[in-house]
C-alpha positions, -999 to 999 in steps of 0.1 A, spaced: -96 465 -49 -108 481 -81 -132 456 -97 -163 447 -78 -191 422 -87 -225 432 -74 -251 404 -76 -287 415 -75 -278 448 -91 -313 454 -105 -327 450 -70 -335 477 -45 -302 477 -25 -281 464 -54 -291 493 -76 -283 519 -50 -250 503 -41 -240 500 -78 -248 536 -83 -227 547 -53 -197 524 -63 -198 538 -98 -197 574 -85 -167 565 -63 -148 553 -94 -149 515 -89 -152 492 -119 -186 476 -113 -200 445 -129 -237 439 -121 -257 407 -125 -293 399 -118 -317 371 -129 -346 397 -133 -372 373 -119 -408 383 -117 -413 382 -79 -424 418 -84 -427 441 -114 -398 435 -137 -403 469 -152 -392 485 -120 -360 465 -121 -354 474 -157 -360 511 -149 -333 509 -122 -309 494 -147 -318 522 -172 -309 547 -145 -275 530 -144 -271 536 -181 -281 502 -194 -301 501 -226 -328 475 -215 -344 476 -250 -313 465 -268 -310 432 -285 -281 423 -263 -302 427 -232 -328 403 -245 -302 377 -254 -286 379 -219 -253 390 -233 -231 415 -215 -243 451 -218 -220 481 -214 -235 511 -196 -233 546 -209 -214 550 -176 -178 540 -184 -173 519 -153 -204 497 -153 -214 466 -171 -244 443 -167 -254 407 -176 -285 387 -168 -273 357 -148 -289 335 -122 -268 324 -93 -280 288 -97 -263 287 -132 -230 277 -117 -212 272 -150 -221 307 -162 -211 321 -128 -178 303 -129 -171 315 -164 -178 351 -154 -154 349 -125 -127 333 -146 -130 360 -173 -133 391 -152 -109 386 -122 -130 403 -96 -113 417 -65 -144 419 -43 -179 403 -45 -209 419 -29 -237 393 -29 -272 409 -26 -291 385 -49 -317 365 -31 -353 355 -31 -368 381 -7 -400 381 13 -413 361 42 -449 351 33 -440 342 -3 -419 314 12 -450 297 26 -462 287 -8 -429 287 -27 -403 272 -5 -382 256 -32 -375 289 -48 -358 301 -16 -337 270 -13 -326 273 -49 -318 311 -49 -307 316 -13 -288 284 -6 -278 267 -39 -271 302 -54 -250 312 -23 -229 280 -23 -222 287 -60 -210 322 -51 -188 308 -22 -172 283 -45 -166 308 -72 -150 331 -46 -128 303 -33 -117 291 -67 -108 326 -78 -92 338 -46 -116 367 -41 -101 392 -16 -134 398 3 -170 385 0 -196 408 15 -232 393 16 -267 403 27 -281 386 57 -313 398 75 -327 409 108 -352 381 104 -327 356 117 -334 369 152 -369 356 151 -392 366 180 -366 369 207 -376 393 235 -341 407 243 -335 440 227 -316 455 210 -306 425 189 -268 418 191 -246 397 168 -238 376 199 -274 366 205 -286 330 197 -304 329 164 -314 292 162 -351 296 162 -362 312 129 -399 316 123 -398 317 84 -380 298 57 -366 331 44 -349 336 78 -337 300 79 -320 305 45 -303 337 56 -290 320 88 -278 291 66 -258 317 45 -240 329 77 -231 293 86 -219 285 51 -197 317 50 -182 307 83 -171 274 70 -155 289 39 -137 315 60 -125 288 84 -115 261 58 -103 282 29 -93 316 44 -119 334 24 -126 368 41 -164 371 45 -186 397 60 -223 392 66 -246 422 70 -279 418 88 -301 444 71 -329 459 92 -361 470 72 -345 490 44 -367 516 27 -364 545 4 -367 556 -33 -368 527 -58 -379 504 -29 -396 470 -32 -433 470 -40 -440 442 -14 -429 463 16 -449 485 39 -437 519 27 -446 511 -9 -479 493 -1 -491 519 23 -482 548 0 -500 533 -29 -531 527 -9 -531 561 7 -527 580 -25 -555 560 -42 -578 562 -12 -577 525 -5 -575 509 29 -543 496 43 -539 463 63 -525 470 98 -514 438 115 -514 431 152 -537 461 155 -507 483 148 -487 470 178 -455 463 160 -421 480 159 -396 481 131 -360 494 129 -366 512 96 -333 521 80 -330 545 51 -313 533 20 -286 559 20 -275 549 55 -275 512 44 -253 520 14 -229 541 35 -226 512 59 -218 488 31 -192 512 16 -177 515 51 -173 477 54 -158 476 19 -132 502 27 -125 492 63 -89 481 70 -103 453 92 -116 434 61 -82 416 56 -93 382 68 -116 359 87 -153 359 93 -173 390 103 -210 396 110 -227 429 116 -261 444 122 -268 473 99 -298 492 111 -311 525 124 -310 516 161 -343 536 166 -373 513 163 -406 530 152 -441 519 162 -462 509 132 -489 534 141 -463 562 143 -449 551 110 -483 554 94 -487 589 109 -454 600 94 -464 585 61 -498 604 62 -479 637 66 -456 628 37 -485 618 15 -507 646 25 -536 622 30 -551 602 59 -549 565 59 -580 542 60 -570 515 85 -582 479 85 -570 461 116 -558 425 115 -543 400 139 -506 391 138 -495 373 106 -477 340 106 -439 346 101 -440 381 114 -419 392 143 -431 417 169 -401 440 170 -368 445 153 -341 466 170 -304 467 159 -275 470 182 -250 487 158 -220 491 182 -199 465 163 -203 482 130 -196 516 145 -164 503 161 -154 486 128 -159 514 103 -175 543 121 -210 535 109 -237 561 118 -272 567 106 -283 602 95 -318 600 81 -348 599 104 -382 583 96 -399 616 87 -372 627 63 -368 592 48 -405 588 41 -408 622 25 -380 612 2 -397 580 -7 -431 595 -13 -416 622 -35 -399 595 -56 -431 575 -57 -453 604 -69 -427 613 -96 -422 577 -108 -459 568 -109 -471 603 -118 -496 602 -90 
């Protein structure tokens, strides 16, 4: 298990995971379509941090780029390009695939549903087929806490029913779990789905609350607070997420079958308390604009992480105050604000 493909390697989680895998000595091949859902320059800067020359002619031509780091290579590939994906698998002989590429975001799916079907369903079936044809030893893929919808029972457990999604994004992620189950059952492809719970931290996505709220606070602009602040989220710091993924990768229980795990902090935080912590980290008070609940939003996320603890010893170590300080420090440095 030396050669790993990371899809979505220019994304938030994919970047951090690639960096960790490289530091552990794995041979890492990253791919990403570099779409413009949010600022492409942020994605390019992540790749630059991984030693990729994003200004090179090869990068612009979508050819493979070797990193200044000896065990990382990158290529711009979209998962819907099945022939390119198949060719890459045939050429490289990957041992493990970690699929983090997806069209993210809940509300964006209201106006752009076809993008989610193409990226999250068509793209995922292409990954499954490539894994099957090339006898990949283990496919690890990103699911989401959004599959739980607005269920009232907490904490959320992997055994709970998740047949009532309230966004198309959630529906595509649940579809991924079902598709993976079929491939594990029919073709003996070992698959592990990870339901991520509200990941945040340095290099995070600009469409998420930590980024949006920090930007607004530091510039003196108001922030939109939905459901009058009466929301709870199981915010999970990026380092804890990455340690969990690495734990699954290295777990001896990965040898076969279908697995599904929550990966969260197991400590939900009220939105108002989150804002207070962020005010301390920013050194500024927030200007609040209260709004009703948004369509597609869930009231609470709360991960039961017992299964992941039992499987690979997963534990979280970063609380919300420390995590937000790390994020704000990165933001101020990156944006010189």
